[in-house]
Backbone as ProteinMPNN parsed JSONL, in Angstrom:
{"seq_chain_A": "MYRLLIVEDDRGIAGAVKEQAEQWELQVSCVQNFRDVMGEFTAFDPHLVLMDIALPFFNGYHWCSEIRRGSNVPIIFISSASDNMNIVMAMNMGADDFIAKPFDQSVLMAKIQAMLRRTYNFAPAVPVLECRGATLNTGDNTLIYKDEKISLTKNEYRILLALMESKGKVVSREKLMERLWQTDCFVDENTLTVNVNRLRKKLERSGLDGLIETKFGVGYLIE", "coords_chain_A": {"N_chain_A": [[-18.503, 2.949, -4.728], [-16.028, 0.755, -3.563], [-16.016, -2.758, -2.854], [-15.059, -4.796, -0.153], [-14.437, -8.035, 0.914], [-14.017, -9.764, 3.881], [-12.593, -12.673, 4.913], [-12.174, -14.039, 7.641], [-11.779, -15.558, 10.72], [-11.027, -14.626, 13.193], [-12.389, -12.4, 15.175], [-11.463, -10.021, 16.248], [-9.299, -9.232, 14.608], [-10.621, -9.108, 12.118], [-12.542, -7.113, 12.658], [-10.911, -4.885, 13.204], [-9.571, -4.514, 10.762], [-11.775, -4.022, 9.128], [-12.756, -1.611, 10.216], [-10.584, 0.108, 9.665], [-10.487, -0.058, 6.835], [-12.928, 1.042, 6.122], [-12.485, 3.675, 6.724], [-11.052, 4.365, 4.572], [-12.95, 4.63, 2.722], [-14.053, 2.286, 1.713], [-16.486, -0.256, 1.136], [-17.325, -2.698, 3.4], [-17.575, -6.161, 4.231], [-17.757, -8.736, 6.625], [-17.3, -12.187, 6.69], [-19.773, -14.267, 8.093], [-20.922, -16.818, 8.251], [-19.144, -19.569, 8.134], [-19.518, -21.975, 6.963], [-20.688, -21.435, 4.617], [-19.206, -19.73, 2.815], [-19.083, -19.141, 0.084], [-21.72, -18.491, -0.467], [-22.017, -16.036, 0.871], [-20.059, -14.625, -0.45], [-21.093, -14.52, -3.081], [-23.472, -13.103, -2.641], [-22.532, -10.623, -1.715], [-20.75, -9.786, -3.668], [-17.892, -8.923, -4.025], [-15.149, -6.588, -4.732], [-12.639, -7.225, -3.979], [-10.984, -9.745, -2.046], [-10.049, -10.566, 1.242], [-8.333, -13.174, 2.679], [-8.051, -15.582, 5.184], [-5.993, -18.444, 6.081], [-6.367, -20.57, 7.995], [-9.408, -21.611, 8.832], [-12.754, -22.173, 10.149], [-14.291, -25.351, 9.465], [-13.755, -25.421, 6.456], [-10.625, -24.761, 4.897], [-8.8, -21.717, 3.895], [-7.617, -22.183, 1.409], [-9.37, -23.947, 0.163], [-11.658, -22.303, -0.185], [-10.598, -20.321, -1.778], [-9.994, -21.698, -4.158], [-12.605, -22.408, -4.834], [-13.759, -19.89, -5.306], [-12.24, -19.176, -7.508], [-13.278, -20.776, -9.478], [-15.267, -19.414, -10.766], [-14.666, -16.702, -10.799], [-12.472, -13.895, -11.209], [-11.77, -12.171, -9.227], [-9.578, -10.179, -7.229], [-7.586, -11.789, -4.749], [-6.266, -11.632, -1.577], [-4.202, -13.252, 0.613], [-4.097, -13.43, 4.157], [-2.153, -14.372, 6.762], [-0.674, -16.084, 9.572], [0.718, -18.307, 9.029], [3.158, -18.206, 7.325], [5.203, -19.46, 5.936], [7.356, -20.589, 3.239], [6.136, -22.749, 1.869], [3.354, -22.466, 2.333], [2.911, -19.955, 1.203], [3.56, -20.43, -1.498], [1.624, -22.389, -2.066], [-0.727, -20.901, -1.72], [-0.503, -19.055, -3.826], [-0.534, -20.816, -5.976], [-3.108, -21.734, -5.777], [-4.492, -19.621, -6.703], [-4.275, -17.125, -5.514], [-3.542, -13.59, -5.285], [-1.804, -12.125, -3.765], [0.121, -12.243, -0.693], [0.092, -11.682, 2.696], [1.848, -11.56, 5.659], [0.863, -12.295, 9.004], [1.778, -10.926, 12.195], [0.536, -7.866, 10.782], [1.163, -4.521, 9.582], [-1.329, -2.102, 9.694], [-1.421, 0.095, 7.921], [0.274, -0.727, 5.882], [-1.137, -2.935, 4.909], [-3.471, -1.618, 3.971], [-2.338, -0.022, 1.978], [-1.503, -1.995, 0.196], [-3.942, -3.104, -0.508], [-5.176, -0.901, -1.79], [-3.355, -0.562, -3.917], [-3.704, -2.99, -5.267], [-6.408, -2.792, -6.03], [-6.252, -0.544, -7.699], [-4.613, -1.519, -9.784], [-6.27, -3.516, -10.761], [-8.807, -2.409, -11.307], [-8.344, 0.116, -12.199], [-8.842, 2.66, -10.934], [-9.123, 5.876, -9.327], [-7.586, 6.274, -6.232], [-9.174, 6.552, -2.996], [-7.675, 7.906, -1.122], [-5.051, 9.809, -2.225], [-2.262, 8.281, -3.818], [1.154, 8.03, -4.545], [3.495, 6.425, -6.656], [6.705, 4.906, -7.151], [9.316, 3.011, -8.415], [8.496, 0.82, -6.885], [8.092, 1.927, -4.427], [5.747, 3.474, -2.276], [4.111, 6.454, -1.791], [2.011, 7.717, 0.479], [-0.316, 10.138, 0.43], [-2.247, 10.642, 2.2], [-1.605, 9.981, 4.875], [0.994, 10.752, 4.951], [3.129, 8.869, 4.664], [5.812, 6.681, 3.653], [6.071, 3.677, 1.95], [7.893, 0.758, 1.44], [8.66, -2.36, 0.206], [7.05, -3.608, 2.183], [7.841, -2.188, 4.396], [7.386, 0.501, 6.569], [8.446, 3.711, 6.154], [9.453, 6.264, 8.125], [8.957, 9.744, 7.797], [10.219, 13.054, 8.006], [8.607, 16.292, 8.166], [9.736, 17.981, 6.188], [11.123, 16.111, 4.615], [9.011, 14.595, 3.608], [7.713, 16.59, 2.058], [9.663, 17.128, 0.133], [9.857, 14.631, -1.225], [7.206, 14.425, -2.13], [6.981, 16.604, -3.906], [8.887, 15.85, -5.84], [7.959, 13.306, -6.698], [5.469, 13.939, -7.687], [6.206, 15.239, -9.968], [7.402, 13.269, -11.504], [10.009, 12.097, -13.554], [10.637, 14.573, -14.476], [12.763, 17.416, -14.036], [12.955, 19.066, -10.961], [13.351, 22.271, -9.891], [15.765, 23.735, -7.636], [14.885, 26.095, -6.534], [12.098, 25.872, -6.713], [11.669, 23.703, -5.032], [12.501, 24.792, -2.602], [10.555, 26.714, -2.247], [8.313, 25.031, -1.884], [9.031, 23.76, 0.478], [9.448, 25.725, 2.467], [7.718, 27.83, 1.966], [7.776, 30.67, 1.922], [8.722, 34.099, 1.532], [11.009, 34.917, 2.64], [14.58, 34.912, 2.928], [16.254, 31.862, 2.57], [18.962, 29.866, 3.358], [20.586, 28.111, 0.79], [22.053, 25.886, 1.383], [20.649, 24.659, 3.377], [18.572, 23.331, 2.097], [20.094, 21.44, 0.701], [21.147, 19.929, 2.83], [18.772, 18.794, 3.849], [17.947, 17.222, 1.646], [20.106, 15.454, 1.436], [19.939, 14.081, 3.886], [17.485, 12.806, 3.531], [18.124, 11.168, 1.352], [20.008, 9.405, 2.516], [18.36, 8.088, 4.34], [16.597, 6.812, 2.591], [18.404, 5.142, 1.252], [19.172, 3.404, 3.299], [16.93, 1.873, 3.432], [16.965, 0.522, 1.101], [16.484, 1.94, -1.209], [18.392, 3.033, -3.082], [19.806, 5.695, -4.93], [17.388, 6.808, -5.734], [16.713, 9.513, -5.807], [17.937, 11.768, -8.08], [20.577, 14.045, -8.832], [20.631, 16.99, -10.711], [23.044, 18.828, -11.636], [23.402, 22.24, -10.887], [20.823, 22.722, -11.584], [18.565, 21.179, -10.372], [16.627, 18.606, -8.834], [15.689, 15.15, -9.47], [13.357, 12.499, -9.94], [13.192, 9.512, -11.583]], "CA_chain_A": [[-17.717, 2.495, -3.576], [-15.508, -0.584, -3.806], [-16.432, -3.685, -1.802], [-14.033, -5.688, 0.373], [-14.952, -9.147, 1.716], [-13.005, -10.278, 4.801], [-12.847, -14.058, 5.32], [-11.264, -14.124, 8.793], [-12.595, -15.959, 11.865], [-10.627, -13.863, 14.367], [-13.253, -11.218, 15.116], [-10.675, -8.831, 16.555], [-8.578, -8.83, 13.396], [-11.602, -8.736, 11.095], [-13.137, -5.833, 13.02], [-9.917, -3.818, 13.073], [-9.371, -4.273, 9.332], [-13.019, -3.413, 8.63], [-12.785, -0.207, 10.656], [-9.568, 0.848, 8.921], [-10.858, -0.001, 5.424], [-14.048, 1.967, 5.967], [-11.922, 5.026, 6.729], [-10.572, 4.58, 3.201], [-14.162, 4.7, 1.907], [-14.4, 0.991, 1.144], [-17.618, -0.946, 1.744], [-16.705, -3.917, 3.929], [-18.403, -7.191, 4.85], [-17.008, -9.835, 7.23], [-18.043, -13.442, 6.598], [-20.351, -14.73, 9.35], [-21.189, -18.257, 8.168], [-17.973, -20.155, 7.49], [-19.948, -23.138, 6.172], [-21.236, -20.969, 3.345], [-18.445, -18.557, 2.373], [-19.454, -18.826, -1.294], [-23.014, -17.817, -0.45], [-21.815, -14.638, 1.242], [-19.29, -14.032, -1.545], [-22.005, -14.249, -4.198], [-24.433, -12.064, -2.254], [-21.857, -9.326, -1.533], [-20.099, -9.489, -4.948], [-16.803, -7.988, -3.677], [-14.1, -6.257, -5.696], [-11.398, -7.809, -3.46], [-11.202, -10.638, -0.907], [-8.969, -10.878, 2.179], [-8.62, -14.566, 3.044], [-7.17, -16.297, 6.108], [-5.838, -19.862, 5.729], [-6.995, -21.42, 9.007], [-10.801, -21.217, 9.02], [-13.611, -23.291, 10.553], [-14.934, -26.222, 8.471], [-12.891, -25.56, 5.285], [-9.581, -23.738, 4.98], [-8.817, -20.667, 2.89], [-7.272, -22.729, 0.098], [-10.603, -24.489, -0.415], [-12.542, -21.231, -0.645], [-9.911, -19.638, -2.873], [-10.212, -22.488, -5.382], [-14.027, -22.296, -5.164], [-13.965, -18.566, -5.917], [-11.575, -19.16, -8.817], [-14.073, -21.514, -10.463], [-16.122, -18.537, -11.55], [-14.367, -15.284, -10.618], [-11.078, -13.453, -11.186], [-11.635, -11.118, -8.223], [-8.306, -10.285, -6.514], [-7.61, -12.426, -3.429], [-5.051, -11.458, -0.792], [-4.176, -14.078, 1.823], [-3.485, -12.879, 5.367], [-1.993, -15.549, 7.623], [0.57, -16.241, 10.337], [1.408, -19.452, 8.43], [3.761, -17.509, 6.186], [6.377, -20.141, 5.41], [7.366, -20.637, 1.773], [5.196, -23.741, 1.356], [2.008, -21.904, 2.346], [2.854, -18.859, 0.229], [3.516, -21.045, -2.826], [0.326, -23.048, -2.219], [-1.738, -19.857, -1.897], [-0.388, -18.529, -5.186], [-0.962, -21.865, -6.909], [-4.562, -21.843, -5.696], [-5.08, -18.481, -7.389], [-4.15, -15.867, -4.769], [-2.793, -12.516, -5.953], [-0.775, -11.618, -2.848], [0.154, -12.918, 0.605], [0.608, -10.789, 3.735], [2.052, -12.317, 6.89], [0.459, -11.743, 10.301], [1.016, -9.677, 12.307], [0.859, -6.898, 9.734], [0.875, -3.115, 9.848], [-2.588, -1.758, 9.02], [-1.192, 1.007, 6.802], [0.847, -1.532, 4.806], [-2.244, -3.699, 4.34], [-4.333, -0.726, 3.2], [-1.606, 0.381, 0.767], [-1.529, -3.125, -0.738], [-5.317, -3.203, -1.01], [-5.367, 0.184, -2.748], [-2.552, -0.851, -5.109], [-4.351, -4.094, -5.984], [-7.625, -2.273, -6.651], [-5.858, 0.328, -8.813], [-4.138, -2.341, -10.902], [-7.355, -4.346, -11.286], [-9.974, -1.657, -11.771], [-7.886, 1.387, -12.76], [-9.598, 3.77, -10.361], [-8.365, 6.809, -8.505], [-7.797, 5.877, -4.85], [-9.835, 7.52, -2.126], [-6.569, 8.712, -0.609], [-4.069, 9.781, -3.303], [-1.028, 7.552, -3.589], [2.139, 8.17, -5.611], [4.362, 5.252, -6.656], [7.913, 4.945, -7.963], [10.253, 1.929, -8.113], [7.953, -0.042, -5.842], [7.858, 2.714, -3.202], [4.432, 4.105, -2.29], [3.968, 7.628, -0.925], [0.597, 7.914, 0.791], [-0.502, 11.546, 0.769], [-3.26, 10.747, 3.25], [-0.972, 10.002, 6.195], [2.392, 11.194, 4.79], [4.057, 7.77, 4.91], [6.418, 6.021, 2.501], [6.124, 2.236, 2.18], [8.717, 0.051, 0.46], [8.862, -3.762, 0.588], [6.302, -3.824, 3.426], [8.41, -1.406, 5.501], [6.933, 1.882, 6.636], [9.584, 4.607, 6.361], [8.98, 7.511, 8.72], [9.495, 10.925, 7.137], [9.985, 14.358, 8.62], [7.75, 17.151, 7.339], [10.479, 18.428, 5.009], [11.41, 14.951, 3.763], [7.769, 14.291, 2.901], [7.456, 17.612, 1.048], [10.628, 16.921, -0.958], [9.426, 13.458, -1.996], [5.932, 14.733, -2.775], [7.256, 17.479, -5.055], [9.622, 15.104, -6.866], [7.135, 12.229, -7.248], [4.406, 14.576, -8.482], [6.816, 15.628, -11.25], [8.271, 12.146, -11.865], [10.549, 12.183, -14.908], [10.978, 15.969, -14.775], [13.633, 18.052, -13.047], [12.348, 20.092, -10.11], [14.429, 23.202, -9.554], [16.017, 23.973, -6.211], [14.044, 27.212, -6.11], [10.727, 25.388, -6.518], [11.674, 22.876, -3.83], [12.589, 25.666, -1.428], [9.224, 27.309, -2.076], [7.426, 24.009, -1.34], [9.424, 23.415, 1.841], [9.357, 26.796, 3.468], [6.546, 28.645, 1.643], [8.021, 32.009, 2.46], [9.559, 34.98, 0.703], [12.232, 35.206, 3.384], [15.75, 34.209, 2.411], [16.659, 30.623, 3.224], [20.247, 29.409, 2.844], [20.431, 26.948, -0.077], [22.671, 24.72, 2.032], [19.618, 24.01, 4.19], [17.911, 22.375, 1.204], [21.047, 20.357, 0.445], [21.193, 19.098, 4.032], [17.524, 18.034, 3.909], [17.948, 16.213, 0.58], [21.101, 14.429, 1.776], [19.382, 13.263, 4.969], [16.457, 11.968, 2.929], [18.802, 10.148, 0.548], [20.586, 8.392, 3.41], [17.248, 7.311, 4.887], [16.126, 5.95, 1.507], [19.436, 4.133, 0.992], [19.11, 2.397, 4.37], [15.763, 1.031, 3.171], [17.158, -0.154, -0.174], [16.104, 2.798, -2.334], [19.583, 3.763, -3.509], [19.744, 6.414, -6.2], [16.03, 7.21, -6.118], [16.756, 10.946, -6.122], [19.1, 12.146, -8.876], [20.928, 15.468, -8.851], [20.986, 17.632, -11.97], [23.877, 19.902, -11.102], [23.096, 23.577, -11.324], [19.399, 22.857, -11.955], [17.704, 20.73, -9.292], [16.599, 17.167, -8.513], [14.828, 14.381, -10.365], [13.038, 11.081, -9.735], [12.766, 8.909, -12.862]], "C_chain_A": [[-17.292, 1.043, -3.803], [-15.717, -1.476, -2.584], [-15.308, -4.657, -1.455], [-14.692, -6.754, 1.236], [-13.805, -9.7, 2.562], [-13.415, -11.675, 5.253], [-11.837, -14.385, 6.416], [-12.098, -14.439, 10.025], [-12.169, -15.307, 13.176], [-11.376, -12.53, 14.317], [-12.499, -9.925, 15.413], [-9.955, -8.306, 15.332], [-9.554, -8.349, 12.33], [-12.209, -7.364, 11.386], [-12.182, -4.667, 12.847], [-9.678, -3.471, 11.611], [-10.596, -3.594, 8.733], [-13.07, -1.933, 8.969], [-11.801, 0.636, 9.854], [-9.976, 1.017, 7.455], [-12.012, 0.97, 5.187], [-13.589, 3.414, 6.028], [-11.368, 5.394, 5.357], [-11.733, 4.536, 2.206], [-14.403, 3.421, 1.109], [-15.634, 0.449, 1.864], [-17.133, -2.338, 2.14], [-17.759, -4.863, 4.5], [-17.485, -8.28, 5.398], [-17.874, -11.093, 7.184], [-18.51, -13.875, 7.989], [-20.53, -16.242, 9.373], [-20.056, -18.937, 7.405], [-18.272, -21.507, 6.836], [-20.357, -22.717, 4.765], [-20.535, -19.68, 2.899], [-18.86, -18.159, 0.955], [-20.809, -18.128, -1.368], [-22.865, -16.341, -0.135], [-21.004, -13.905, 0.176], [-20.217, -13.625, -2.687], [-22.961, -13.108, -3.869], [-23.782, -10.682, -2.189], [-21.18, -8.856, -2.82], [-18.924, -8.508, -4.756], [-15.873, -7.704, -4.857], [-12.757, -6.845, -5.263], [-11.732, -8.644, -2.225], [-9.918, -10.735, -0.086], [-9.283, -12.236, 2.783], [-7.582, -15.107, 4.028], [-7.042, -17.742, 5.633], [-6.623, -20.747, 6.694], [-8.397, -20.904, 9.325], [-11.613, -22.414, 9.515], [-14.149, -24.047, 9.335], [-14.054, -26.469, 7.237], [-11.855, -24.443, 5.32], [-9.657, -22.747, 3.807], [-8.466, -21.148, 1.491], [-8.52, -23.255, -0.619], [-11.46, -23.366, -0.992], [-11.906, -20.443, -1.781], [-10.155, -20.378, -4.192], [-11.671, -22.445, -5.811], [-14.327, -20.963, -5.85], [-13.406, -18.545, -7.334], [-12.335, -19.965, -9.88], [-14.901, -20.577, -11.338], [-15.803, -17.063, -11.454], [-12.862, -15.033, -10.629], [-10.855, -12.333, -10.178], [-10.288, -11.271, -7.489], [-8.492, -10.883, -5.12], [-6.257, -12.223, -2.763], [-5.155, -12.336, 0.447], [-3.519, -13.305, 2.962], [-3.378, -14.032, 6.363], [-0.671, -15.504, 8.365], [1.361, -17.437, 9.822], [2.082, -18.986, 7.149], [5.054, -18.153, 5.709], [6.241, -20.267, 3.897], [6.334, -21.6, 1.204], [3.787, -23.17, 1.278], [1.864, -20.766, 1.347], [2.733, -19.424, -1.185], [2.155, -21.694, -3.07], [-0.772, -22.012, -2.462], [-1.706, -19.318, -3.324], [-0.86, -19.555, -6.217], [-2.476, -22.038, -6.914], [-5.271, -20.655, -6.355], [-5.02, -17.171, -6.641], [-3.314, -14.862, -5.557], [-1.69, -11.947, -5.081], [-0.911, -12.356, -1.523], [0.793, -11.968, 1.6], [0.672, -11.561, 5.043], [1.499, -11.554, 8.092], [1.632, -11.876, 11.278], [1.457, -8.691, 11.238], [0.525, -5.494, 10.212], [-0.367, -2.733, 9.041], [-2.355, -0.854, 7.806], [-0.577, 0.284, 5.617], [-0.258, -2.331, 4.114], [-3.128, -2.812, 3.472], [-3.653, -0.267, 1.916], [-1.644, -0.734, -0.271], [-2.932, -3.307, -1.329], [-5.568, -2.135, -2.074], [-4.603, -0.081, -4.043], [-3.2, -1.957, -5.944], [-5.617, -3.623, -6.702], [-7.3, -1.368, -7.837], [-5.444, -0.499, -10.022], [-5.289, -3.097, -11.559], [-8.452, -3.521, -11.935], [-9.629, -0.272, -12.296], [-8.72, 2.565, -12.259], [-8.675, 4.657, -9.531], [-8.627, 6.484, -7.053], [-8.466, 6.972, -4.038], [-8.82, 8.45, -1.49], [-5.47, 8.656, -1.643], [-2.778, 9.093, -2.887], [-0.122, 7.766, -4.792], [3.108, 6.998, -5.509], [5.566, 5.472, -7.552], [8.853, 3.844, -7.491], [9.785, 1.037, -6.969], [7.72, 0.659, -4.517], [6.536, 3.469, -3.344], [4.396, 5.248, -1.284], [2.484, 7.896, -0.748], [0.404, 9.351, 1.25], [-1.606, 11.75, 1.802], [-2.649, 10.818, 4.629], [0.527, 10.284, 6.133], [3.401, 10.101, 5.114], [4.608, 7.25, 3.589], [6.548, 4.544, 2.833], [6.925, 1.591, 1.059], [9.021, -1.337, 0.985], [8.282, -4.043, 1.975], [6.874, -3.082, 4.629], [7.862, 0.018, 5.432], [8.133, 2.762, 7.003], [9.056, 5.928, 6.9], [9.706, 8.694, 8.083], [9.245, 12.163, 7.989], [9.096, 15.174, 7.683], [8.468, 17.579, 6.062], [10.796, 17.276, 4.058], [10.168, 14.571, 2.957], [7.513, 15.299, 1.787], [8.402, 17.486, -0.137], [10.176, 15.766, -1.843], [8.136, 13.741, -2.76], [6.163, 15.568, -4.03], [7.932, 16.713, -6.188], [8.766, 14.015, -7.51], [5.959, 12.772, -8.048], [4.907, 14.955, -9.874], [7.759, 14.54, -11.753], [8.692, 12.234, -13.327], [10.929, 13.585, -15.32], [11.868, 16.534, -13.661], [12.838, 19.107, -12.289], [13.478, 21.002, -9.635], [14.578, 23.353, -8.045], [15.103, 25.086, -5.69], [12.613, 26.748, -5.824], [10.628, 24.516, -5.269], [11.705, 23.738, -2.575], [11.255, 26.358, -1.172], [8.257, 26.31, -1.441], [7.734, 23.725, 0.13], [9.098, 24.523, 2.826], [8.25, 27.799, 3.195], [6.662, 30.054, 2.231], [8.864, 32.805, 1.483], [10.871, 35.31, 1.392], [13.393, 34.388, 2.821], [16.046, 32.97, 3.258], [17.952, 30.158, 2.572], [20.048, 28.139, 2.016], [21.06, 25.698, 0.522], [21.659, 23.956, 2.888], [18.859, 22.984, 3.356], [18.821, 21.172, 0.95], [21.109, 19.395, 1.618], [19.949, 18.218, 4.114], [17.49, 16.922, 2.853], [18.927, 15.093, 0.923], [20.612, 13.518, 2.9], [18.325, 12.306, 4.428], [17.09, 10.849, 2.113], [19.366, 9.032, 1.424], [19.49, 7.503, 3.994], [16.716, 6.337, 3.833], [17.118, 4.83, 1.219], [19.401, 3.027, 2.039], [17.949, 1.434, 4.152], [15.847, 0.34, 1.813], [16.791, 0.66, -1.397], [17.278, 3.672, -2.759], [19.319, 4.471, -4.838], [18.365, 6.838, -6.634], [16.003, 8.676, -6.553], [18.052, 11.251, -6.869], [19.319, 13.653, -8.787], [21.238, 15.902, -10.272], [21.728, 18.914, -11.599], [23.551, 21.245, -11.751], [21.637, 23.806, -11.666], [18.498, 22.467, -10.79], [17.776, 19.217, -9.1], [15.522, 16.476, -9.356], [14.598, 12.981, -9.818], [12.519, 10.543, -11.056], [11.562, 8.002, -12.635]], "O_chain_A": [[-18.107, 0.206, -4.19], [-15.613, -1.029, -1.442], [-14.689, -5.257, -2.334], [-15.418, -6.434, 2.177], [-12.752, -10.059, 2.035], [-14.451, -11.848, 5.894], [-10.773, -14.942, 6.144], [-13.019, -13.693, 10.357], [-12.879, -15.423, 14.175], [-11.046, -11.648, 13.524], [-12.848, -8.863, 14.896], [-9.983, -7.111, 15.041], [-9.341, -7.307, 11.711], [-12.374, -6.548, 10.479], [-12.579, -3.59, 12.4], [-9.59, -2.298, 11.248], [-10.461, -2.685, 7.914], [-13.386, -1.101, 8.118], [-12.13, 1.738, 9.416], [-9.833, 2.103, 6.892], [-12.057, 1.643, 4.157], [-14.229, 4.291, 5.448], [-11.232, 6.57, 5.021], [-11.523, 4.418, 0.999], [-14.892, 3.462, -0.02], [-15.805, 0.671, 3.063], [-16.593, -3.071, 1.311], [-18.706, -4.435, 5.161], [-16.546, -8.702, 4.723], [-19.036, -11.07, 7.588], [-17.736, -13.852, 8.945], [-20.313, -16.878, 10.405], [-20.012, -18.888, 6.176], [-17.39, -22.115, 6.228], [-20.374, -23.53, 3.841], [-21.187, -18.668, 2.639], [-18.976, -16.971, 0.657], [-21.026, -17.275, -2.228], [-23.49, -15.493, -0.771], [-21.224, -12.721, -0.078], [-20.128, -12.508, -3.197], [-23.23, -12.251, -4.711], [-24.401, -9.685, -2.562], [-21.048, -7.652, -3.04], [-18.964, -7.39, -5.269], [-15.815, -8.457, -5.829], [-11.838, -6.955, -6.074], [-12.634, -8.308, -1.458], [-8.837, -10.956, -0.632], [-10.365, -12.439, 3.334], [-6.384, -15.095, 3.745], [-7.882, -18.219, 4.871], [-7.438, -21.568, 6.274], [-8.555, -19.888, 10.001], [-11.201, -23.558, 9.318], [-14.426, -23.445, 8.298], [-13.647, -27.605, 6.994], [-12.157, -23.318, 5.719], [-10.445, -22.907, 2.876], [-8.95, -20.599, 0.5], [-8.707, -23.048, -1.817], [-11.93, -23.448, -2.127], [-12.614, -19.947, -2.658], [-10.481, -19.766, -5.208], [-11.963, -22.444, -7.007], [-15.052, -20.911, -6.843], [-14.009, -17.977, -8.245], [-12.046, -19.832, -11.069], [-15.203, -20.888, -12.49], [-16.562, -16.237, -11.959], [-12.08, -15.842, -10.129], [-9.857, -11.618, -10.263], [-9.901, -12.392, -7.162], [-9.429, -10.534, -4.402], [-5.223, -12.597, -3.317], [-6.084, -12.187, 1.242], [-2.518, -12.616, 2.765], [-4.391, -14.605, 6.764], [0.32, -14.967, 7.871], [2.543, -17.577, 10.137], [1.653, -19.314, 6.043], [5.911, -17.476, 5.141], [5.159, -20.08, 3.341], [5.719, -21.314, 0.176], [3.095, -23.361, 0.278], [0.819, -20.622, 0.713], [1.911, -18.962, -1.977], [1.593, -21.565, -4.157], [-1.645, -22.215, -3.306], [-2.75, -19.146, -3.954], [-1.506, -19.205, -7.205], [-3.06, -22.437, -7.922], [-6.488, -20.673, -6.543], [-5.637, -16.193, -7.064], [-2.487, -15.238, -6.388], [-0.741, -11.351, -5.591], [-1.921, -13.009, -1.261], [1.909, -11.496, 1.381], [-0.32, -12.143, 5.483], [1.643, -10.336, 8.192], [2.397, -12.837, 11.195], [2.62, -8.683, 10.835], [-0.282, -5.303, 11.121], [-0.443, -3.01, 7.844], [-3.013, -1.016, 6.779], [-0.862, 0.626, 4.47], [-0.309, -2.396, 2.886], [-3.497, -3.199, 2.363], [-4.305, -0.134, 0.881], [-1.796, -0.475, -1.465], [-3.081, -3.626, -2.509], [-6.11, -2.433, -3.139], [-5.127, 0.143, -5.134], [-3.242, -1.875, -7.171], [-5.869, -4.007, -7.844], [-7.983, -1.412, -8.86], [-5.864, -0.224, -11.146], [-5.287, -3.298, -12.773], [-8.97, -3.888, -12.99], [-10.503, 0.444, -12.783], [-9.236, 3.359, -13.045], [-7.601, 4.24, -9.097], [-9.79, 6.418, -6.652], [-8.347, 8.158, -4.346], [-9.075, 9.645, -1.335], [-4.976, 7.567, -1.937], [-2.269, 9.284, -1.783], [-0.576, 7.691, -5.933], [3.504, 6.615, -4.409], [5.472, 6.137, -8.584], [9.155, 3.751, -6.301], [10.597, 0.557, -6.177], [7.204, 0.052, -3.578], [6.242, 4.031, -4.399], [4.618, 5.05, -0.09], [1.787, 8.256, -1.697], [0.887, 9.745, 2.311], [-1.872, 12.874, 2.228], [-3.091, 11.601, 5.47], [1.247, 10.089, 7.112], [4.415, 10.364, 5.761], [3.965, 7.361, 2.546], [7.079, 4.191, 3.887], [6.676, 1.84, -0.121], [9.572, -1.488, 2.075], [8.941, -4.639, 2.828], [6.445, -3.315, 5.76], [7.874, 0.654, 4.378], [8.755, 2.568, 8.047], [8.306, 6.629, 6.222], [10.916, 8.648, 7.86], [8.192, 12.3, 8.613], [8.866, 14.782, 6.539], [7.885, 17.547, 4.979], [10.744, 17.441, 2.839], [10.261, 14.263, 1.769], [7.133, 14.91, 0.683], [8.002, 17.708, -1.28], [10.117, 15.902, -3.065], [7.997, 13.337, -3.914], [5.608, 15.275, -5.089], [7.594, 16.899, -7.357], [8.829, 13.813, -8.722], [5.503, 12.125, -8.991], [4.138, 14.99, -10.834], [8.791, 14.838, -12.355], [7.864, 12.418, -14.219], [11.486, 13.782, -16.4], [11.732, 16.166, -12.494], [12.143, 19.93, -12.884], [14.45, 20.534, -9.042], [13.637, 23.126, -7.285], [14.614, 25.03, -4.562], [11.995, 27.161, -4.842], [9.64, 24.574, -4.537], [11.014, 23.448, -1.599], [10.868, 26.566, -0.022], [7.471, 26.676, -0.567], [6.829, 23.483, 0.928], [8.536, 24.275, 3.893], [7.87, 28.551, 4.093], [5.773, 30.542, 2.93], [9.627, 32.24, 0.7], [11.752, 35.92, 0.787], [13.19, 33.292, 2.299], [16.081, 33.026, 4.487], [18.025, 30.068, 1.346], [19.413, 27.192, 2.481], [20.651, 24.58, 0.208], [21.799, 22.751, 3.095], [18.537, 21.899, 3.84], [18.371, 20.027, 0.98], [21.124, 18.179, 1.426], [20.052, 17.028, 4.413], [17.052, 15.808, 3.139], [18.62, 13.917, 0.727], [20.848, 12.311, 2.864], [18.275, 11.139, 4.817], [16.642, 9.705, 2.177], [19.216, 7.851, 1.108], [19.678, 6.293, 4.126], [16.421, 5.182, 4.139], [16.716, 3.694, 0.968], [19.577, 1.853, 1.715], [17.983, 0.303, 4.636], [14.911, -0.351, 1.412], [16.785, 0.135, -2.51], [17.172, 4.898, -2.793], [18.695, 3.917, -5.744], [18.176, 7.2, -7.795], [15.355, 9.033, -7.538], [19.141, 11.017, -6.346], [18.369, 14.429, -8.679], [22.021, 15.252, -10.964], [21.12, 19.94, -11.292], [23.442, 21.368, -12.971], [21.237, 24.922, -11.998], [17.753, 23.299, -10.272], [18.848, 18.621, -9.191], [14.597, 17.103, -9.872], [15.517, 12.348, -9.298], [11.533, 11.045, -11.594], [11.053, 7.402, -13.581]]}, "name": "protein", "num_of_chains": 1, "seq": "MYRLLIVEDDRGIAGAVKEQAEQWELQVSCVQNFRDVMGEFTAFDPHLVLMDIALPFFNGYHWCSEIRRGSNVPIIFISSASDNMNIVMAMNMGADDFIAKPFDQSVLMAKIQAMLRRTYNFAPAVPVLECRGATLNTGDNTLIYKDEKISLTKNEYRILLALMESKGKVVSREKLMERLWQTDCFVDENTLTVNVNRLRKKLERSGLDGLIETKFGVGYLIE"}
């Protein structure tokens, strides 16, 4: 089980993140003594740290630099002070990412999972598929791109799931229709076309132009 240390003095935020992370089968500890963050860090030995900037006694930059003296553990800053100066300072101090408050819990969890995968190369507790920076979470059927959660209909999710599972390979129209409707009954092929076109327009509005390619007479493809 992977360990997450939350360095956040707002008990409401820390508790909400802890509850959500534990649903993803992470072991979570929230710092209690803000005079001795390094003591709790050393005792818990986390795989990832969530760090606020504004903390009692010493700010998050101080603790980030202290951690970096002896550890390369991933550090994600979470703060409402999300102007460029603070983001640049956080990165210069050794942070790996910066998420502005208020944040969507599912976006935060997706970023945590992505960071853990990149760092420790483990299979996530909830399977996630990625392509061109877009993350399809098969746990709650959401698509996240550039911190935006894109709502999907049941059919849109099934189309994306089938294509992303076979990334780089053409998925035939027949196979997609089987995945969508799971029936031997005849379904007009135009219905599939309508569903794919609606999904494409939704993706384009979010900046994912051309994600789904058409292979005429064969099917669809995501590179």
